[in-house]
N, C-alpha and C positions, 0 to 999 in steps of 0.2 A: 099493706106489702112489706114494711121495714119489720113490724111485730113478727110476719109469717118467716122472713129470712132471719130474726135474731134466736127464733123458734127452733128453726131447720140447725143451724149452728150448735147451739146447746145440746140438741139430742144428740148429733152427732159426736159432742166432744163426750157426753156421757157413756154412747155406746163404745168408743175407744178405752177411756177408764174401766168398764167393766171387763172389756176383752184384757185387758193387761193382768186383772186381778184374777180372771180366771185361767192364766198359765199353770200347769199341771204342779211343778215345785222349781226348787232354784236351780237346782242343776242344768234342767232342761234349760233353763232361760243362760243360765252363764253358757251351756252348750252353743246354744243359738247366738249368742253376744258375741262368742269367740270366733265363730263360723262368721257372720257377718263381718265380724274385724279382718278375717283374713282375707275375704272377698272384695272388702275394700283396699285392700293393703297389697293386693297381688303381686303389684311392681316392686314392693320393696324388696332388695336383696341381701339385706339383715337380718337375723332372726330376731324374731320380737322378744323380749323381756319381762315376763309375768311377775308382779310384787304382789305379794300376799297382803291383804288387809289387815290391820291391827285386831284382837281378837275382842267381841263385843263385849265383853264383861271387864275390859280393864279400867273402866271408869264408873262413877257413881252412875245411879240414873238421873241425876241432877245435872252432870257435866257432859252427860253422853252428846246431847244436842250441838255443844260448841265444840265437842270435839270434832264429831262429823263435818262442821262447817269447816273445820281448819284443813281436814283432809281435801278440800276442793282445792286445787292449784292446775294451772298449763303452764309450760314454758318451754324453751328452747333450749338443750341441754349447752349446744353451742351455739351462739349467735351467729347468724350469715353474715356473709362480707359482701362479694358481689358474685351477682348471678351467671352462671357458668355451667350450660346441660352438660351431662343428667346433672341437677341438683338435689341432692338428700338433705331433709334435715332433721335433727332428732329432736321427736315430740316427746315431752314427758307431761304426765296428766295424770291426777287424781280426781276420782268421780264418785259420785253415789247414784243408786239406782233411779232412774227417770231424769238422767243428766243426757245432754247433747254437748257433745266436745267440736268446736268448730274451727278449721285453718281456714283463712282468706290470706288471698295477696291482693292489696290496694296497690294504685299507682296513680300519676300524676302526669299526663298527657298534653298535648298543645292542645287538643280538645276540650278536655274537661279534666276534672280533679276527683280524686278518689273514686276510680273505677275498679272495679270488681273483676282481675280475669281470672283469677284461679278460687275455687271454693271447693273443702271436704269435711265430711261431719262423721262423726264417731258418736254410735249410740251406747250409753253404759246402761247395763240392766244389773249389773252388781256393783256393790263398793269394790273396786279394784284403781288399782295403779301402773300403770304400763309408761314403758319407754318403745317408742317405736321409731323406725326411718320413714320417713314420708316424702315420697317422689313429686319435687315441683314440676309437673310437667306443662307451663305455660305456653300460651299460642305461639306459631312461629313468627308472630310480626314483633313478639318482643324478645324472641331467643334468637336469631338468625341473620345474619345480614341480608340485604335487598341479592335477589335474582331474578331470573325470567319469570318465574312463577310467586314471587314473593317481594312485590315491587314496594307497596305501603308499608316498608318497617317503621314502626312507629319509635317515636323519640320519647324514653322517658325521664323526666325531671327527678322524681321521688318516687319510693317504694318502700312499704311497710308490709310486713307479714304479721297479721292481726290473728290471735288467738282469744278465743273467752267459749266459757261453759253457759248453759244458758237450760233452763226448763223445759222438757220437750214439750209441755202443753203450751208455754209461749213460742216455742219455736216454730211450731204447725200453727199457730194461729197469725204468729205475725212474719212468717219467714218471706213475705213477698215484699213488707217493707225494709227499707234502708235505716230506718230508724229501732231495729230489732236489738243492736248491740247495747242500747241503754238499758235493757232489760236484762243484761246478763249478770250473772253470778259472781264470776271471777274473767277478769281479760288482762290482756297482755300486749303488746306489739315493740317488733324488732325491724329496725330499717335496712332495707335492702339495696342496695348500689344496683343498675343498670349502666350496661357499656353503652355508648353510642352508636347507632345501628352497623356503622362501617366497620367499627371494631370488635361486632361479634363474629362467631365463627360460622362457618358455612355449613349448611344442613349434608348430615351423613347419607351417604349412599344408601346405606341400610333402611334410614328413615323412609328414603325415597321410594327404595324398592318395594317397602311394606305398602306404600300407597298405589293406589289405581289408578295410572296415568292415562291419560287419551295419546293417541299418536301426534297431536299436534303440540300438546306439554312436554313430549320426549323430544319432538325436533326443536323447539324454541330452547330446551335444556342443552341440548347437545349444540346448537348454534351460538348460544352465548356463554358456553361453558369456561371460555377464555377470557372472555368480556368483563370488563370494570364498569358496574352499573354505579352513576353518581347522583348527589341528590342535588335539589335543585338552590343554588347560591343564593343564599338568605342571608344577611348582614345583620349581625346581633345590635349594630349602632349604624343609622344612617347619619352620613357624613354630608350635612346639608350644604356646608359652604364651610371654606378652610382658609383661602384669601381673602385678607381685608375688605370688605365691602364700605365704599364712602356713602355717607347718606347726605343728606342736605333735606331740607322743608320744602322744596319745591319740586320733589323729585318721587317719583317709585322705588320701590327696592328691588331687590332680585325674589324673581316668582319661582316657585318648584312646585312641579306636579310629583307626589309620592305614588309610585306605583303599587298595586296590589301585591301582595305576597306571591309567589308563583306557586310554593306549597298549597294545595287544594285543603288541605288538613287543617293549616293555620289561617287560611283563607275562613276557614268555616268556623273555625274558633273565634277568629277577631268576629266574623260575625255576630257570632252568639254574644258577644263578651261587649259589644258596641255600646251599650248602658251601663257599662259595669269597666269602665276603662282602667288602664294603667300603663302610666307612660315616664320617664324621665326626659326633661328637654334643658339642653345646657348649651350656653352661648357666650362669647368673651365681648363686653363692650368698651367704646370710649365714648364717652359726652363730652362733646366741645360747649353745647349749649344745651339749656334744657326746653321744653317744647315752647312754641310762639303762639300755638294754637291753644284749643282748648284741651285737645288730646294729641298725641304724636304714636306712631305705632313703631313697637320695640320688634313685634312679633305677633302675626295674626291670621288667620285663616278663611277663606272665602269660597263660597260655592262657584263653580266653572261658568255659568249663563247668567244665574238671575241675580248674582252678588251676595247673598247671605253670608253673615257671620256663623263662623262654626268655631267649636271647640278646638285650641282656646285662643283666646286673643291679651296679648300683654301692651297696655299702652303707657305713656308717659304724661304724665300733669305737666304745668307751666312750674309747680316748685321742684318736679323731679322726684314724683312721688311713683309708685307703681300702680296702674287699676287692671287688674287680671279678670277676665269674663269669661263665662262660658255658658254653654246650651244644653238644657235640660232635654230629658228625653220626650217631652210635650211641645218643645220648639220655643219654650220660652228661655228668656235671656236672665241670667245673675251673674253679678258682678259683687267684688269686692275691691277695698282700698288699701294698700299697704303705705303706711306711713313714714315709712323709712326713706330717707333722702337718699339717693344714687349718689356717688361721689364721681366730680366732675374731673378732667383733666388727667385720668390716668386709666389704665386699665383693669377691670374686675370681670369676674365670673359671675353670671347669673344663673341658677338652677331651679326649674319648675320639676315639682313633680305632682302628678295625679294619680292617688290611690280609689277608686271609686269613687267615693261623693267628698273623701277626703284630699286637702290640698296644702304645697306648703312652698315658698320662693325662698331659698338662700343667697347671699351675696357675700362672695368672698374678696375683698381688695387690700387697700394699702402692700402693693406690692405679695396680695394672695397671704398674707399672715393673719390677717381678721377676718372677721364672718359674722352675719346676722341673718337670722331664720325667723320667717313671719308666716303664719297659715296653718300652725302646727293645731290641731284641736278645734278647728274652725268648718267642720263640714258644710256642705252645702243641704238642703233640706230634700233635695229631690235628685234622682238619679242622673250623672251626667253623660251625655251623648256624646261619641267621640268615634270617627272611622276616619283611618288614613287617607282611602281611596276616594274622598266624599268632592273634595277640591284642590284649590290652590296654596300653596302654604308662601306666606310673604315675608321674607326677611327685610323689615323696614316697612315703607310705606306702600300703597297700592292708588289707584285710583279714586279711591274712596276717602281713604285717610292719606294726609302726609309723614313724613318721617321725621326724625329728630336731627339736629346737626353731630355728626360724628361717625365712628367706626362700627360695623359688626365682624367678627372672624370666628372662625372655629366652632361652628354651629354643630349639635350633635343631637339626633333623637333616638332614644332606646324604647324599641315597642314592646309592650308587655312585661317591663322589666322597672325597677326600682332601683336606681344607683344612690349610694350614699354620698352628698356632695363634697363632704370633708376628704374623702375617699378618690377623689378626681383629682389627677395631677395637674401641677400649675405648670406653666410653660417655661420650659427650661430654656437655655441660650442655644440651641437649635431650632426654635421654634420660629414661624414667621412674622408672629409681631416685636419677638427680640430681634430678628436680623433686619427686620426695617427700620427698627428705631425711631417711629412716629411720635412715640411720647418723649422723646428727648429732644427731637425736634420744636416741638411744641412749647418744652419747657422754657429751651433756649431762645425763642422768640417772646415767651411769657417776660423774661428776667430781662431781655432787650429793651422792650417797652418799659418796663420798672424804670429803668436807668435814664432812659429817652424823657420819658415823661419828667422827671423832676429838671431836664435840661429845659424841656420845653417850657416848662413853668416858669424858670430863670428868665428866660429868653422875650416871654410874654410880659413880664415883670417890668422888664427894661423898658419893652416898648410902651407898656401904659404910662410908666412913669414919665417918657418923653411926652409921650401925649398930652400928660395933665400939663407940663410944663408949657407948651406952646398953643393951648387951649384955653377957652374961658370958662371959669368954674359957674356951675349953674348954681340956683338959689340954695338948693339943699346942700350941696356940697360947700357954699360958701358959711352956710349955718353951722354945718359941722365942725369947721374950721376953728370956732371958737371954744370948741369943747377941749376938755382936759386932754392931753396927750399922753396917751400911757408911755411907761418907759419901759420899752424893748428893742432889743438889737434888730434892727435894718441894713447890717452890712450887704454888700451883694456878694451872690455865692458867686465863685470862680467853677467854670467848666472845664474841665478837664477832658481834652479831643483827642482819642486816640486815635492813631495813623488810618486804621482801615475804617474810621469812621467818619472822616474829616466830610467826605461829601453828605454824609446823614446830617450832620448837626448844620451845616450851610440849609440845607433843603430843610431842617426847623425851625431855622432863624427866619426864613421866606415864608413860611406856614404860620410862622405867630404873628407875622403882620396882617394874614388875612383870616384868622380865625383864633377864637380863644378855646375851641374844644378838641382835644386830644384824639380822643378816641373815635368820634363820627366823622370827623374831619380832617384834623389835621394827618392821622394817618394814610388815608386814601391819597390825599396829594402829596405826601411826601414818597409815597410807591409809586406816583406816575412821574415824580421826577426822578427818583432812581432808574427808573425805565426805560425814560426818555434819555437821561446820560448814558445807561449802556447802547441803545440804539445807534448813540450819536458814536460815541466809541467803535463801536462796530463797522460803522458808515465809512467812518474815517483810516482806521487802522483796522479793519477786518479782525483777524482774529489773533495777530499778533500781539497784542496785549489781552492775552486770554486768561490769565490771573487775576488782573483787575476786572474784566468783565464777568469773571465767576464771581467776585466778589461782591460786585453791583447787583447782580441777579440773586445772591443770595438773601441780600439786603431786601429789595424788593419783594420777593418773596413772603418774607417776615410782615411786611408791611401790606399785605393783602393784594399785592401786585401779581396776580397768579400765570399771567405769560411769560414771567422770569421763571416761576416754578416748573411750566410745561420746558422751557427751554433747558433749564436746568436737568429735568430729568433724562431729554434726550443726550445731552452732552456727556452727562456720565454712562448712561444705558451705551453710547457707541462710542465711549471711552476717547475721546478729543485729548489730543496730546498726549495721549498714553495715559492718562487718568480714569481708568476705566472700574467704574463701581457699579454693578447692576443692581444694589441692593439699595443703594442711595438714588439710583435713578428711579426705581420701583418707587421710593418713598417722597420723592419729589413730583412723580408724576402722580401718585394717590392724591396726595396733597392737592394739586391744581383740579383732579378731578372732582374732589370734595368739594369744591368752589365753583364746580360747575364749568370749568374750561374746554372747550371746543376740542382742541387738539389732544387734550390727553386722556379725554373719555373717549377721543376715536381709537387712541393707542392703547388703552388697556382692552376696550371692545376687539380691535384687530389681532391683538396677542392672544386673549380667549376663544376667537373664533377659529385660529389655525393652529393652537396650543403652542406658540413661537413666546422666545423671550421670555423663557422660566416660568410662564405662566400654563396649566393644565389646560387642555381642550375643554370649555366648559360654554354650551350654548344658550344658558340662563343666564350667566356672567354677561356674554357676549351681545346678549339682547339687551341685557338693564343698560349698556353702557350707550350701544349704538342707535337704539331708540328714542334715548332722551337727545341725542344728537340731532337724529331723523326729525324729530318733532321740531327740535329749534330750526333746522334749514326749512320746513314748512313755514313757520313761522316768519322766519326774518328773511325770506326771501321778498317779502311784502313792504319791507322795511327800506324803503329808497334815499339812503342817506348815502352823502356824498363821496364816502370811502368804501361802500359796498361794491365789488366787482362779481363779475360772472366766473366761476369754476371753467376753465378754458384747456385742451389737449393743445398743448406745443410740445413736441419733441424737439430736443435740442441737436439731432442728427439730420432734420429737415430745415433747410437754409430757407426754403420758401414760407415756410409758416415764421420762421424769425422775423422774416420782411414785414410778413401781415400784421404782427404782434408788435411792432415799435411804437405804437402810440402815437399821441397826436402831432409831433414833430415829424414821425416819420413820412416815408414817399408815399405809402399807399393811402393814408389819410388824408393828405394832402392833395393827392390825385382827386379822391372822392369828394372833397370838400369843392375843388374847383369844378368836378364836374356836377356838382351838386348848385352852384352858383350860376351855372348855365342852364337849369331846368331840367336835368337829365333826372327821368322819374326813380329810376334804380338806384342812383347815387343816393337821392336824399334820400329814399328808405333804409338804406345801409347807414348811411351816416345818423340818423336817427336811431337805429337801433343801438348801434354805437354808444349815443349818448347816452339812451335811457337804462341801458341794459351794464354799462360799464365795461365793453366788447374792445379787444383789439389791442388793448394797453390803453385805453380811453377812459377818462374820468367821468362819473356821471355828472349830466346836465339835463335834468328833467326837464326843465323850462326851454331850453333851446332843444331837444327831440320833441316837444308836443307841437312848437311853431313849426319844425319840419312836417309833422304830421298834417298840421293845418293847411300849409301850402301845399302838401300832395295830395290832398283831400279834393281841393279846390280846384288844383290844375289837371285832375284827374278824375272826372267824376263816374267814368263808367271801370273805374278799377277797383273792385271788393274788397280788395286786400287795404287798399287806401282809406276807404269809407271805414272799414271797422277799426283800424289802428285808432285814428281820430275817434270813433265814435265811443270806445272803450275807456278812453281817457279821460273822454266828456264823463261819461257814466260813474268812473269813480273818481275822480275830481283830483289826478294824479299830475302837477304840474301846471296844474288851469284851474278854473273854477268850476265846481260840478254843476253840469246843466243837463239833467234828465230829459226834458223833452227835445234838446237837440241832439243827445246821445241816441235816443230812441229813433230819431230820424236819419242818422248816420247807419246807424245798426240795421234797419230795415232797408234802406238801399243796398247795403251790401247782401243783406237776405234774397233780396231780388234778385242779385247777381249770381246767386247760387253758394254763396261763400259757409260753409258749414259752422264756423267759429260764431258769425254772425246770429245765427238758430240757436246755439248753447246760448248766448250773450241775453238774447232776448227770453230763454226759459228761463234762465237767472234771474231775470228782473219778474218775471212774474211768480217764481217760487217764492223771492226773498222780500221784494217791495211790495207785489198787487197780492201776494198769497192766494192765486188762480193755479192750483195743482195741476186740475185738469190740462190749462193752456199750457204749463210748464213741463208738464209732461209729454204733450204734444210736440215741442220745440225740441225737446232733449232725444226724444226717440226720430225725428229728422234727422237729425245732426249727428246721432249714433249711427244711423244706417249710411250716411256718408261719410261714415269712418272716425268724427273726431273723439279724441280720448277724453276732452273735458264732458260730454254729453253721458257718458259711459259711467265718468265717476259721479256725476249728479244722479244719474238713476239709480246707482249706488245708493247712496244717499236716500231719494226717496224710500226705497224697499225697507232700507236698515232702520229708518223711522218711522215706516207706515203711513208716509205719507204720498205714494202713489195712490191715485183714484180707483177706488174697488179693490182695493188688495190690504191686507194687514202688514202687520211686520214680517219679512221673509229675510231673514240673515241669510240662508242658503242664497236666494236668488240676489241677495246684495253682494256678496262675496263675487260671485261670478261677474257681476259689470266692475266692480274694484281689480278685481284680477286682470278684467280685459284693459282697461285703461292704466293699470298698471305697467302691463307686458309694452304698452305703447308708449310709457315714457314720464308717465303724469307724475307728478311728486307726490300730491296729496293722497291718491290712489296707492302708492305705492306703500306708504307710511300706515295707511289704514289695511292695506292686506299684511303687512307686518304685525299688527296686533291682531287681526282675526286669527293666524296660521299658531300664534301662541296661545290664544284662549279656545280655538275652537269653535264649533257651532253644533246645533243638533244633529248634522248629519255628518261632520268630518271631527275627527279627533286630533286634539293638539299637536303642534311639531315643534320644537324649539328651535330645530336648526333652519328650515324655511324663514320660520319668524326673524330670525337672526341673519340672514343671509339678505335677507329683502330691507331690513333695516340699515345694513350695511352698503346695501347699493343706494338706498337716499342720504345716507349720513355724509358721504363723501362728496355729496353736492351742495354740500354748506358754503356759505360764501367765504368765512375762514380759507378754505383750503385754495380759493382764489385769489386772496391776498397772499397767501404765503407762495403761491404758483407766481405771483406777478412779480414778488421782491425778487425771488431765485430768479426769474428770466431779465429783471433788469441788471441784476448784479453780473448775469454773466454776459449782457452785450456790454457792459460797461469794463469788462474783464476783471470782478473782482471774483477770482474763483472762490475762494475760502469763505465769501460771505454766501454765495451762491450757492453753494455745497450746504451750508447751515440751515439755510430756510427751505432746500430742496430735502434737507433730512428730518427737518420736522414732520413736513406733510408726507414723507417717507416712512418714518415710524408710527404715522396715524392712519396707514392703510391704504394712501392713495397709489394707485398704479404709476401713472404718468410721473410722480416726485420719483419713486424708486426707481424707474428707467434711467429718469436723468441724471439721479445721482449715481448710478452704476456706470452711465456712461461718462461721468466726469472723474469718476475713481479710475476709469480705464482709461481715458485719456491721461491724466496727472497732469495739470496744465501747469507749467513751472514747479512742478515736483510738490504739488497743494496736497494733494492726497498721500503722498508719502510720510509730509510733516505733519500733519493733523490726524490724519486716520489711520487705522492698522491695515497691514498691507491684507489685500484679498476683499476687501470693501466691496468692490466689484461685483462679485459672485454672491456675496449676501443679498446685494439688493437686486443682483438678477433675479435671485431665485425667491425674494419675497414677492417681486413683480410677477413670476409664473405662478402664482397661487390666486391671482386675481382671476376672475369669473371668465373674460375677455383679455387674456394675456396678449400683448404684442406678440406678432410673429417673430421680429427680432429677437425680444426674449426669448421663445422659445429654441432659438437658434444657437443664443447663447449658452443657454441652459444645457442643449443638446453636446456643444461642443467640450463644457465642462464636464461632462461624464464622459465624453468617448476619449477627450485626451487625458482625463485622469488630472486635472489640476489641482495641487495639495493632496493627491493621494487618494482622490476619490473617485477611481475609475469603477463605472457601472454601466455594462454596455447595454443592459436592459432599460434602465431609466434613459440612457441617450436616444435608444430607440423609440419610446415614448415621448420625448419630446419631440424628436422629429417628425414624429406620425402628426401629434399634434398641429405643429407648423405646418406639414404636408395637408393636413384637413383644410387648412385655411389658403390651399391652392398658392404654397410659395414655392417656387420652382427650386430653390439652394435645398430647402429639405427633400424634396423628392428625389433630387441626385445623389443626397449624402447617404439616403435610405438604397437607393440603387448601388451606391459604392461599396453600402455595408454588405449586401445580399451578394454581391460580386466575389466579395471577401470570404464566404461561404458561412456566413451567420444567418441563421434562421429567423425572418420575421414572424411575429404570431400572426396565424390566417385572419383573424379579427382586424388586424391593421390591414393588411391586402385588401379585404372587401371593403372597407371604408374608404380606401384610396382608389378603387374601381378596376383594380386586377382582377381578370377574368377567371372564372372558377376552374376552366381545365386546365390553367398554367400554374395556381399554386396547389393544386391537389397532386400532381404529378410530383412533387416534392425534389422538384429542379430549381437550385439555385440561381443559375445561369438564365432560365428563362424569366421567373421572377423579374432579375434586376434588367433584361432586355425591356420586359414591358413597364418596369417603373421608368427606363430612360426614354422610353417611345413617349410616356404619358407626360415624363417633365420637357420632352422637345416638342410635343405638340401642344403645350402649354400659352396662354396668349402673349405672355412676355416675351417680348421679340429678343431679349437678350439671353432668354435660357435656348434658344434653337440652337445656336453655335456649340455651345460646350456639352449640350444633351446628345447633337446629335453626333458629335465626333466621338464621343464616349461610346456610342452604339455603334458607330461605324468598329470603331478598334474593338468591339466584343466580336464583331460580326469577320473581320479581320483576324484576329485569333483564332477563331474557331475553325474559317479556312486553312488558315496554318497548320491548324492542329490535323485535319484529316488530310491536306495534300500538302505534305513537308517539301519533297523533292521539288513538283513543281514551282510552289511557293520560292524557295532557294533559288531558282532560276529565275524567276520574274522581278525577285527583289532583287537580284546582282544586274539586270537589264535597268532597271529604273535608276537603281545607284548608279548605274554610268550614264547614263543620261542625266542625271542631275549634276553628277560630277561635272560633264562637259558643260552644261548650263551655266552652273556656277563658273566655272573657269572664263567663260566667253564673258560672262557679266562683271567679274574682276577684271580681264584686261580692258575690257570697253570703258569701264571705270576709270582706270590710269592713264589710257588715250586722253580723255576728255578731261582730266586735270592736267595733264601736259600742257593739252592746247589751250587750256585756258590760263596757266603760268605764262605762256609766249605771249598770248596777247594783252596780259597785263605789263608785262616787261614792254613791249613795242608801245604801248599807250603812256607809259612813265618817260619813255625816251620822248613822245610825243609831244609832252608836257613841258619836259625840260628845255626844249630848243624852243617854244612858243614863250616861254617865262624870259630866255635868254634875248630872244628879240625885243620884248615889252620893256626889258630893264633898260635894254640900249637907246631905247626910243623917249623913255620917261626923263632921262638926264635933260632931253631937250624940251620936253613941252610938259614939264611936271603940273605948271599953273595951272595949264589948260585943262590938264588931265583930273586935276583936283574940282576945277569947276565943274566938269563934265559928271564928274562922280556926285558933286551937290545938289547939281539938277537933277540926275538920276532919283535919289532919293527925294527931291522935293516931289518928283511926278509921281513917285511911288505913295507918298504919304498924302497928295492930293485926288490917289485916285484914278492918275490918268494912263488912261488903257494904252496910249503911245509909249512908254515907258519899257525900258529895256527888261526889267524886272517886276512886272507887277505883281501884287498881291493876290491871290487864288479869289476866285469870288466865293459870298458867301451861301453855304448849301443851308439848304432847310431839310428839316430831320421833323418827322412823325413821332410823336407819343403815345405809344398803343399798348397794349399787352397782349404777354404770352401766358397760359397757364399750364402746366405740363398735367398731363393725365394723372400724375401720381397726387400731383398739389391739390387737382378737384376732389381726391380721394381721401385724402388723410388732413386737409387744412379742417381746423373748427370752425365750424357758422353756425348761423343761429338756427335753431330748430324752429318747430312748427309753431309752437307757443310764445316763441321769441317774438316771432315777425308779426304776430297776432297778441302781442301783449299778454303774454301766457296763460291759462288758467285764470286770468282775472273774473272770469265768470262763474266759476266751481264755487261751490260751495264752502265756506271758511277761508279757505286759501287756497294759493291758486300753485302750479307748478313753475320750478326754475330751470336753471339750464342741464341741459344732460350733455356732458364731454365725453364724446366717444370717437373715434379715429375713423371714421367712416362718415361723419355727418350725417344730417337728414336730408335724405334725395328728394322729398315730398315738400321741402320749403321752395316758394313762389320769389323770386326776385332775389336770390342768394346771393351773398356775398360773393361766392366763387364764380360767379358770372362775370361780374368784373375785373379786367386783367391789370395785373402789375406793368406801369410804365417800362418802357425798354425803348432805346435809342435804336432806329433803324437807318439803313443807308438809304438814302433820298436817291439814289442812282438807279435804284433797280427799277426797270418799266413796271412790274406788278404793283410795286409800292407807290409810284405814281399815280398810276389808275386808282389805288385806293385812298391816297390824300385828294384826288379831283371828286371822290363822292363823297367826303367827311366835311362837317362844317369847319368853316376857316378858324372857329375857336379854337379847337385842337393842334393847329399848325405853329410851332414855334421856332422862334429864329435859333440860328445854332453859334454859340460863341466862337467867333473864328481863331482868337487868339488860342483856343485851346484845342480847338482843333490840328491847328499847327505845331501845337506842344505836344499832343497825341501821336502827329503822324511824324513828328521830328524833323519838319521840313524848315528851311528860313528863306526867309524874302529876300536875303541878299544873296544867295545863291543862284546862278545862274545854268542853264540847260542847253548845251550845244553837243552836236555830232561830233564824235571823234574818227577821226578817217584809220584804216587798218595799215599798219606799215609792212 
């Protein structure tokens, strides 16, 4: 078959040759050639110029062939520049018979290279030289700008005009092959530039008129004639990170999902070139310590679900070398090791380039003045596979590999571009790393430790010498003492102590008595002492010694006590005492966050979540910080240390809450303790919870709590909650010895009584201890149907790990269970839900925003927030306003809504001028606004922000924002907000319809566009509110509107009626005033008569006393004695002792706003969940499902025992709660005196 095909081709070629030779004469051939040329060039405007060939006998026969060969040439008389239609090129060529002159235009696009977009040929029948003007009529997609009919305008990177002459036979045989040009006899190329798509001209109307357009096309052109089409935004360099990322070996890094390019042509091109990639990756690094593991990540990529490594991976070894790894097209991994050691303690730039199978890594260090390049000329053997949209890009570590200790900043990725590393600009003075001065901070700390290490050695030498003198020598030391002692100076080094480091040197001396090692032991010890001294000054003097406090915190920061760093970051950011320095505040916050400080990480995450505090809104950054804090919150809630407390919601505006959270010395705890001692069940449960979780200002005492749980379980065998509480602590061994059989007995009793958490606990035991997954699933399903969130969490765990009987791993079903538990307040489930939102699963795309917001919700429940809130509350109760503001400030900057509200309240109240003295004016509005960013802001916060924008405090008047805040508060059924909206509508300001719908205004009212009717409707909603306080003001406002309407409609009748009513009111007022003055006059006359009567009586007694003084004195002494003895016959006996009842009253507001124990607290929450359990949720409404809630026990109040109803209540209560009242206190309160006598005064 192949031989036949070759035979046919050869036969056709011979026939063509015969036809060419059989042409009649040269003149006919020339005429045909000219005619063909004219037909090919019918579009040219200039006249063609023919040049006669040289005579054939001009040279000898031997030189004729060389002369003919020299005559072949092809060129452009004027080289082209920028293509602009219509475009003509002057083509000059010299050819011989049988030649073909080819003119082509080749371009490089996003999709391919060397694409032929134009081609024209000329056949030479005689030896000739010509100059022609050829029209380059290129396609519209490269000629004109985009329009309605030319949407895919191609971007041209490089273009060339290619000219060449080839033999006609070769041309016909090989014209379908791209390699035909290599058989050319003469060739030439000229570069041709193209404008970007939107710089190109529009298509002329003439060109469109020549086209046969359909009606639809014409309409599209007419519709879009004045519109501007825009290309999809594609960035040349992707900024993966700008602000420094603090990395630690125990944490993951920032994860980015690089989306696909929006342009379909580029997307197609990237898909074609995924096995021939070209990209440049650049980042700034600051390394504190090299990797402590086998490998630590600088930058790597993984797939979304199966966690496979993909190109590229840049790791760091323990020696500081760079490990570079790629994935080949066949899925195999290949790696290279760069032996250049990366510098420490300085910023440097690392640039990675991949071009096909070749790679290079460049490092610019020493303030970016020196560089080192590795990998050039070391290609991989197989093609490299790379695709941007295959997975996540991890800056730092991930769940699979740890990070190094240091920072990453200014991360850029150039797709399909190679950047020269030496041409990348070094960071200037305005760059973020220059402003933050992290390198300068660490350098100053290193210099400080260099100085102090010598002082430590000096102190240590003195102490060791003293120990040698006062202790007996060992045999070895005794033997060495006979050796020859070398002659060297042993003079003691004198240590000069700077004034600002005085306490540091004292701490060093103390540390030298404890340890001999400076870096590993002395540094943290000195840091603890510095921080303790700072807290001591803060507690004793508040912020009065601010400079001294600031100095101690800076020193503590250098000694790796980063609570001081976090506090410094807050103080500089807030500008205490006018010393505001946002850059320095961010620097200290980053330093603390790099060491894993909870408050610093939360502060950075909160700022990135909402884009405040000088940081960009970036959900990937926010997730990085907040997810780490959320994981710590889940983990740390199981650490029942003595100083750990629960995060509780206590607003300083609620006096009832302040009484409840007064600690062990408070009246509430003492009253609970008294009731618990009398065997009252609810009191015992509440005391146990306070002690177990550290609530209500009470310190944790787990052993005492377990004892109360035991007593309650024994005294109440039919109480399901009591049996569960005691059973779960026995199962976990918290505060008592672990006893599984006894725990199962207690839990089975609770389950038989229908308690859902008991079923969950039994299921947890089957899942983790017995490994009976079928029984575990049955228990969990039963508890889940009863609405227990722990059961939903554990079912999610079983589905995600494939342990659910009869089913494999199902991430989608697991997510539904996790989400249900998280919505119910389960901490573990909330953290897992956040992670699933970040990575997505098979049926759900990733969502970084939801992931960050769920992480924020869990992070603010960490116990460190509870400690700060308790310190702030204790300082407030002790009237240390500045200390209270500082602790609330730290929690507020970390994103806790209750701290922001309380700080704003303190700024507003400005107790003793503290806010004006230490904070900038207007701090109340700053933190009210921060509190309003919370997912569930307090209604008082919304009202404050509405007032802020309505009245324009600080020149920020904005009616729309004010209405928005008032509507948000009104949707929480706050009557004040509804009243304000009604007043705004009454003033003629229109409220958006969607807001009125949400408030329940009828459609017939707001569609009429009558603002008065809208105002009336809102006043009616306010009047009919459940709150009784809103009835009178809203009702009066509504009445006023109706009266005003009547007055407008009936002016004369209203004027007459108004006059009549005014007359009646005036008469009544006059009568009341007259009666008042008459009563005052009678009272004055009675007082005068009484005074006269007493004067007369005193005169008679004075006359009598001169005669019987001794008797009267004796009588008075006898009367006093009988009163002291309690003689009822005495003339002035003391009042009888009154009995009072200590009971309780809790208002409706207190029941709804006081922070109580949630269901998991009552049941030792999430104790049975896999892994770890849920913590305490602080919210304003409490958990209404909690049985035996603390709010059901009432605060002590002294009531009057003379009330008959109260006496009846006292008779029904046990005697234990009836207390004696102090008679002296009663007299002091009433102001009565036992020496006074009461007698009737006659009227004169």
